[in-house]
N, C-alpha and C positions, 0 to 999 in steps of 0.2 A: 140537742143541744143548739142555742143562741148561735147566732154569728156570731161571731169576738169570743169563746168561752175558750182557756187556755184549757192544755193537755190536761191539769193540775185538779181544775174545775169535772173536768170526767171522771180520773179517778176521784172523788171525790161522791159521785154522783156512785159510784159503786160498791166501797166500802172507807172509811176512816181509811183503815187499817193497811192500805192501796196504797191513800193520799199519804201515809208515814211514809211506806215504802219508797216509794216512785222514786228513779235517783235521773232519766230524762224521759221523753218520748220519740220511736220513730214515724214519721207520716209518710202515705205512699200518696202521690195523687200525678197527675201531668203537667204539674206546674216547671218555670226553670229552679233547681237547685238552687238553694240562699245559703246552705252552710257549708266548711270545712268537710261534712259525713256524708253529703250528698251523693247517690249512686243510683244509674241508668241500670233497671232488668231489661230482662229477656222481653216484657211485656209489653216494653215500653214507656212502663210510669217509674216516674223520681223515687228514691226513698231516702228522707232524708230523718237525718239524728237533729230533733229541737229540742230549746229550754222548755221546762213544766210550763211556766208562765206566758210563753207565744201565745200570741188569740191566734186564736186560727176563726180562718177568713172564706172556708169554699169545705166542698163535703173531700173528705179525704178517709184515708182506712188513718190507721191509727192505733197504738201497741203502747205502753205503757212498762215502761222499763225500768226494774231493780237490780236488786243484787245477784239475779237468780239469772239476769242475760247478759249475754260475752261483750256485748258491745258495751254495757254501761259502766264497765270497768273504766272502759278506756275513756270517758268524761268522766267517771270522778277523778282518775287521773292527768287528764288538762287540768283540770279544778285545783289538785294538787299542783300543780308548777302552776301558777296561780296564787294561791298561798305560799307561795313560796315563794314567790315575789316581795307579795303583799310586805312578808315579815322584811323582809332583804333594805327594800326603800326604810319600813318603821326605825330599823337599824343605821342601814349604811344610808338619808339621801341621798348622795351623793353620787351614786348609782346607774348606772343605761343601762336601756334593759334591748335584751334582742329579742329574742323568740323561746318559750316552755309548751314543745309540744309531749301528748307523752307516749313513750314509747315502750315494746311488746312487755319488756320486764318494773315499767313503774313510769319513771319523768324527768325530765332535763330543764332549768333555765337556765341561757346562756348574760352572761352581765359583763358591761365594762364599766373595770374598777381600778385605776393607778395600783394602787396598794390589793395587794394580793389576799384570801380568804385565810383564812388558819384554820387548823381543825377545830379551837376554841372557838371562830367564828362559827362555825357551822354548829354548836353546841348553844351558841345562842341563837341564833336563826334558826332553830329547830324547838326553841324555847317558845319565842316567840309568835311562833307559827303553832303550837299549843295555844296559850291566849290567844292568839285571832280565833279557833276553833269554838274556843268558851265563850264570843261575846258570838255568837253564831251568826257573820255578816251574808248580807248578801251578795249575789252575783247578782248585780243590779246590770241590765242593757239597755245601753241610747243610742239613738243614731246621729251620728252626725253631719252639716252638710262637711265635704269634704277639705274645702279647703280648712271650714272653722279648726278641724280632726285637727287635721297636718302641721297651723299655725300652736294650734297650743301644744305638741308635741315640741317642737320645731324652741319653741318658747323654752321647755325643761331639757332643751338639748340634748333630745331625743332620735339621733342621727338615726340607729336601725328603727327604730318605730316610726322615721320620714319615709326609709327608704321603701319599705315593704308596701307605708300607701300608698308610695307615687309607683309600684313596679305592681299594684295587683288590683288596686281602683281605676273607676274610670273617673274623668275632671268630673262629669258629671252626677255621679254616686253621691247617693248617703252611705257617712262607714259605722262600724259595727263599732262598740266601745263598751268592753264588761269592767266594771267597778268592782272594787273587792276593796272596803274599807277604805285607806287616803290612794289604795293603788287602779291609776286607769291604763288600759290594758285594749289596743286596738286589733280584734279579735272577732270572728267570725261563731267562736263557738261550736258549739254550748255549753253551756255548765253546768252544774247540779243546783238546785237552789241556794243554799247559803252553809258556810265553812261550815259551821255545827252534824255538819253529815259525813263528815271527813272522820273515821277511827281510827283507822290505825295506819302512821304511816313515817320511814324511818331517814335520815339521811345521810347519803352512803358514804361520798367522794367525790373530790373539787377534780376537773381535768380540763388542761387548755385547746382553745377550738381559736380558729383564727375566724377574722369578720366573713360571714358569704366562703370561705373555705379556700379565698385564698390568705400565702404568707405574705407575701406585700399587705395585707391590711392590718389594721391594729389587730393582738391578739386579747378575746376573750377567756374569762374564769365561769368555765359550765359548774355549773352546783347538778350530780346526783342523786336523786330520790329514788323509791316506792311506795304505793300505797297498795291499803287493802279495806275489803269492806269489812276486814272481822282481824282483830288479833293474834287470832290464833293461827290465820295466811300470812301475814305478817310474819308472828315468827318463823313457821314453816320455811319460808323463803330465805328468811335471815341464815338456816340454818341452814340449807342448802349453797350458800354461799361462802362458811365458813368452810363447810365441806369441797367448793367449787378451792377455797384455797392450796387448801389441802390436798389437792388434786393439779393443782397451775402445774403444767406443760412444761415452762419456763423454767418453775423448780430443780423437777425433774427431770429435766432434760439434763440439765449439770447436773447432779445429782446421782446419779447411771448413767452419763458420758455418752449421750447420745446424739447429741448434736450443739451447735454453738453460731452464734451472728457474732462478725470480729469486726471492730471499729474499723479498721484496716482497711475494709476491703470495702463495706459500707451497710445499713440499714437492711434490714428488708432482705439479705443472699441469705443460705441457710447454709452449714458445712455441718458434710453427717460422718458424724465419727463414728469409729469401728461398730461399736454394737448397737448404733439406730442405722448404719450399712444393712447390717446382716436383716435387720425390721424390715429395712425397700427391697432389699432381693427378694423376700417370703413374700411380701406385698405381689411386686412387679411381677415374678413367676409365673403365681395364682394368677394375675388378671389374663400373661400373656398366654397359660394355658387353656383358660376360659376361651380369650377368643380365637384361637386353634379348636377349638370342642362347638365352639359355635357356627363360626362358617365366617370369619372374618380375615383374612390376611392381613400382617405383618405390614410397614410403613414404616418408614423415617425422612423426615424432612430436614431442609434449613433452617437454624436461626435468624440468619438474617434474609431479606430478600429486599426488593426495587421498590420503592412508593408506589410506583406506578402500579405494580398488585395491592395494594392499599386502597388505591383510590378506585379502581377498580372494582373489588368487594365492596366498596363502600367505608370501612372501619376510617378512613385516613378524613372523612364528612363526619361519622355517626360518632366517631372511637378513640379522632384524637387524642382528647386532654385524657385519656389515661395511658397515652406511646409515648416511648421515647420518644426520645428529640431525632433528627434526620441527621444521618454519618451522611456524608461525600466522601466518595472514591472514587478512582478516575472514570469509569465510564456512564454515573448515573446516580442519584439521590441511595439510601439504603435505610429501611427499619428494622428494627429486633419486633421479631413475630411477636403480639399479643396471645394468638389465636394460632390453633392448627388448621384448620379448617381451608381456607385457601390455598395450602402447600399441597391437600387432600384430593382439592376440585383440579388440581390440574395434573395429578395424575389419573385422575379417573381420565381428565381429559386428552392422554396422550393418546388415548386407541379409540375409534368409533366404538360403542354397545351396540348388541345387540337386548331385543328384546329379553332372549334367551339366558345375554348374561347374570340379567339383574338379579335379586338386588345383589350389587357391588359396595361388602362391606369392610370399610378400612379402619384398621388399628392400630394406631401410637403408641407410647408414650413420650408425649414430647416437653421440650420443658420450651416454657412460654415467657416474657418480660411484661410487665405492665408498670408505666410509676402510681405508684399508690405513695400518696401524704404521708409527712413522716409524722406526723398526729396520730392516722387510721394503723397502723403498720402493729403487728400483737404477733410475735414468735412468732410459731410456723403457722396461726391463722390466716396471719391477711399478710405477706411480702408481696417485693416488688419479682423475683426470680422462681416457678414454679413448676412442676411437671403434673401435667394434666393427660391420666388414663383417658384421652380421646379418640373417641370413633364416629364416622362418620358414613355413614348410608346413604346411597343412590337409586331410588325403585323407580317402580313407575309408580300412578296415582292407586291401582291397584290395591296393588301388594304393605300400602301404608299403614294401616289398619294393623297389620299382622304385625311387623315392623318394630313400630310401640309397642303395641304390647307384647313381641317376644325382649325391648328393650325398658322394660316395666317388671319386668323377670325377675332379666336378668340384678338390676337395682336393690332387688330384695330378696336377692339370693348369694349378692354382696355383701349386703348388710346382715343379714344373717350370719354366713361363713365367717367373719369377726365379730358375731356375736355379740347385735342388735339383733330387740326379740319386737322394739315397738316405734310403731310409721306414724308421720303426719302426713298426710298428701295435697300438694296444691296447684290448681292451674292458671295461671298466669296469663292472663290477655291481654290484648292492648284496648287502650282509650280512643275512640273513634277522635274526639273532642280535642287530640292534641297529636292530629296526621306528622306536623313538624318530625315527630323522634318517632315517630313508626313506619316502615316504608307497605309498600304493596295497597290496595281496592281492598272495599267492604269485603268485597266477595272474596278474595284470596283468602283474607281474616276469616271470613265465617265458614268458608271449604275447612281451611286450617284446626279452629276451635272445635267444631262436631268432629274431626278423629279421631283428637283426644280424650273428648266429654266419652268418646263413646267406646274405648276401650277402657279408659276409668267405669264405664258403669259395666262391661263385658265382664272387667274383670273382677266385682265389684271391692270397687276398692270407694271407700269414701274420702272427697277431697270436697276441699273451700276454692272455691275460686277469687281470685283475684285481680281483681283490675286496674290495667295502666305499668302490671306491672313485669309485662312481656318480654323477648328482648326484642333488638330493634326491626326484627329479621322475621319475626314471628313468636306461634302463640308457645306454653313448654309446661310441663311436668316438672315438680319442685318435690323430693322425698324427701322430709327434714328425717331424720332417727332421732329418739330421745335415748338420753345416754342413762348411766345409773343411780345418778342424781334425779333423773328429771328434769334434767336441757336436751331445747330440741335445736338439732346442727342444722342445716341446710347444707346439704355433699351431690347429693342426685342430683341430676337432673336430666331432659327428656327433649327437646326440640322440636322443630316441625319449623322448614326455612323453604321458603315459595321465592324466595328471594335470590338468595345467592349463583341455584343455576341457570337464572335467567340473568340475569348479570355474568357472569362467565360465558354464555350460551352454549348450554349443559344439552347435548343429546342420546339420542338413541335410537336404533332404528326399532319401529314398530312390527306385527308382522305381518299388517298388510305392505311393507316396505317403504311407509313416510318417516319423516323424521319428525320426534318426536320430544320434552324435555322433561326428563327424572324429574319428580322431585326429591327432596333431602332432607335427612333427620340428624342430627345433632345428638348426642349422649356423649358422657360421661359419667360415671359412676362414683371413684374417688369423689370427686369432683377435683383435687385436687393431692396426690404423693402427701404432702407436706400436710395441707388442710386433715387431711385425714390423718395421719400420723398424732398429729398434736392432737386430734381426738381419741385417739384410741389411748392417750397416753394419761391421759385425764378422764376419758370413761374405766381402765382398769388401774390407774391410780401409780402405774408402774409397774403391775405384777403382773406381765401381759400370760396371752396361752400360753402352755406349750411350746404349738407349733411355732409362736412371734417371736418366743423370748429368743431372747441374743446368746445367751446361758441357757442352756436348757437343766445339766447336770453338773454339779461342783463333786469332785471325790473329795474326801478329807481324808487323809491314813490320819492314825490316832503318833505313829513315831516311824522315824526314818525309816525302822525294817519292814514297815508294811506298806510302801513305794511300790515296793514291786508287785503286789498284788492289784493295789489301786490301776497304777497302767495298765493290768490287763485286763480289766475291769470298763474302764477308759479305751482301748483299743477293741475291746469285743458292742461298745455302746455304742462308739464310729465303723463299724463293719470293716477296719482292718482285718480284723484275727477271728477266728472262734476261740468259744472261752474254752482249755481246755478242764478246767475241773470241774468233777462227772457231779450232773449230767450234762451230757453236751446236746441230747439229740433235739432238745427243744430251740434248739435254735438255727434260723438257715436252714431251717424243711424244706420243703417244694412248698408251696401256696402262702408263706408264712412273709412278710415281708423281710425287706432286709433290714438291719439298722443301719439307722446314720443320723446318730443323737452329735449336737452341737454341746462336747465335754469339755471340761477341764478340771486335774487334777493339782488340790492349795497343798503340793511339795515344800511351803516355808519353814523355816525352822519360828515358827510362831506357834503360843501357846491354844490348844483344840478353837475353848472357846471361843474363844478374839476371832479366829479364824469363820467361826459358827455364824458368830453379830456381824461380819463383814460382810460376809455372803447373804447373811437374809435382813438387811440394809439392800441391798443388789436387786433381793424380788429375786431371789434365784426360785425357778417354782425346786428343784427336787438337792438337796444333800445328802450322802452317800459317807457312812462313816466306817469307816474297816479300821479292824483290830488283831488284833494273833484270833477273838474264837471266828472274827466272819472270814480270813484267809481260811482257816481250817475246815471249815465248813463250805466254804466256795456261798457266802450268803454276804449280804451287805445291808446295813440301819439305816434307813428312809428316813431323814425328817423331810416332809410333805409342806410346801409354805401357805403359810397361815395354821396350823397343828401341831398342837400343844407333843399330842401323843408321836413318837417314833416307832416303827414297823420292821420287823426282823423278817429277812425272804429275801429264795437263791436269790443268785444275778440273771440269773434267765428269766426268772419271774418278773424280777424289776422290770426288764429291756420288753418283755410283749407287752407289760404296761404301759411306759411309757411311748414304743411305739405305735399302743393303738387309742393313747391319745395325739399322737400329734398327726397320725394318719387321720383319723375321726375331728381335726380342729375342734375340739373337746374345749368349750371355756372353760368348765372347774376342772380342779383338780381330785 
């Protein structure tokens, strides 16, 4: 192709059909990145997403992206956000513009406008977006001298655009402007060729957002939307949203009396009610049992520690914006802990370790506190006080890969036991061009990243590399579960740390008698107990597996004379006494698990059907109805959650059945 040809020219030279399907393009070259989608590769090339109409001025590897390429969807959604902004300006020209990125599930755009948008406004905006699609307006790019572009936005009163230009461009460079109809935006792109390419979109809701995330700044209105390449995909996503509303853990948490957030105490602080407390106990017992089986030692560390500790760890410099304010006490300044790792380091450091002692694995279900802004808190999923199943492993460099592999396998066992069988794995690495936000040398980062990659390859785990998303002290593996309606949740993480052992001067005595520095692994598999619990509620829609259900069985006597028999069955299920009705030999035999079931007897003077409806609403796994026939025969009439048909069986048979479900941690009844 001649110099100056565009990616669209290349597509046309291949086939008209490809040109019609093209969304954007990806180039790979040795040049400096010019767009927001530019990423360095291991081969030293720069990969960059570009407009189809951008001239190619040097040799390059070129890929034409269509709706079959995952990267194309982000470009498509970014263009959808521009379409939204263009429609808003057509209808409400006084509006000032923030930014409008693509997100994992759609897009949003931030607007400053004194009059709040209403649901009726959203309908009007969506209709106007459809009109602009029909007009097939081009996403036209032009370059302006920085001062000229800055003056243009100042004249319009677009203070946010002026801020972006001043922050992200140099005085001597030209800035990139995209025009869509009457809408002008400072944007590096890329974008799809024209609005007519957008086939399926939907505006979802309006939320508040502070300018630059600072509560002292003006409050903006953020309009969220989503878009897909086909109406079928859009409809499937909207159906998922409806399903998600039915599963909202905040609604179910209240309905099932699991937890609350009390206004008098403050936002982002969770009160676990008795039923939620039972589930939390099961989660914590499971984790502590696994700690001991897998060679971890259980530890406990204080909730507040001196500010000096956080200065040593680096949190005071790299993480202070997420920490609660300093508390001044008699002897020093203290901070609530945002993480458990410095406490575990002090335990390790309390005595000199030999290479024979390593690895040292310290585990804690430790409560931490982080200052989350009021606008981002969300039920159990984003809180200010939460408990992490935190563990830190101190080992030799030779042991690190095996320890990371064990952590990854442990993470997958956690998710499987709690009923999740689909995962997505990501490897988050540093950005060497952003060294101020990361500690350590390139050699350290290279060694750490290579270790994580080797483990993932050894375990045959497919993964996606996410540049620039590592923790400030090292790369990490994130395991995201896929829930019952196909949503991704970030929970389990395994992180390599070469920074904190150096900061705290950690040592061990090597085989040759010299002092060496251990390496460290951070590992949280629930992520946090609160967040994991919120995901469990939504995954199961409150209908927990038997082993997690706060009430596993409810006995419903038909009449008052049946209460005594119901209590006998309940006592057997709890393991309080043997069931005296013959045959009793199947209960409590040698080698059989002893009964230990959370059971209630509903002896209230209410109609039986009303009781059954109430317990069904509480999503109790089993209801056992007992009357004359059952009492005489030593049986129970079993109503299983989610099934219309009831079953008659002996009390002993039911006991064995439910004990197996509990011991096997079976998700299905």
